[in-house]
C-alpha positions, -999 to +999 in steps of 0.1 A: +487+451+346+457+450+349+425+472+358+410+477+392+378+459+381+396+427+366+415+425+402+375+428+419+364+406+395+389+376+409+381+388+443+340+383+441+351+349+422+367+342+451+349+359+476+316+333+458+334+301+457+343+309+491+382+293+476+404+297+505+432+320+501+474+332+515+474+369+520+515+382+519+518+415+531+551+435+518+562+469+537+592+480+532+603+454+507+597+428+534+572+401+543+556+420+575+525+392+578+517+364+562+474+354+572+451+328+554+413+331+555+383+334+530+374+368+515+344+382+525+342+415+513+353+431+483+342+469+480+351+483+443+341+512+448+356+518+488+388+499+474+387+481+503+389+442+504+384+421+539+394+385+548+380+364+577+414+347+593+411+307+598+437+305+626+422+333+651+388+338+637+395+375+635+387+403+604+418+413+583+409+446+558+431+461+529+431+493+514+435+488+479+432+525+466+452+540+442+470+500+438+482+483+406+472+450+403+482+418+380+455+393+379+469+363+374+450+325+375+459+317+412+468+351+424+459+394+425+493+415+436+484+454+443+515+474+447+518+511+458+551+518+456+585+492+446+588+480+482+548+478+494+526+451+481+497+428+488+496+394+474+465+377+476+468+341+463+450+307+459+460+280+491 
């Protein structure tokens, strides 16, 4: 388990380096969506992470308020409970 500040440090690094990411959204234990793109905003105070979606040139915003984070070398996992996860990983 990592602190939210560690997670947002990783998000900030990915944003600065323009690291391509894959974001997997798991709701109720099932993969709901998988998107690829670049992180364009990470606001620790608002607990929001913004991704520019490559496939359709749109934007996705993820609310990570009250999430528990796991920070690894190439990914960050944000969970609110056992069945709802956001997995941000380097492509």
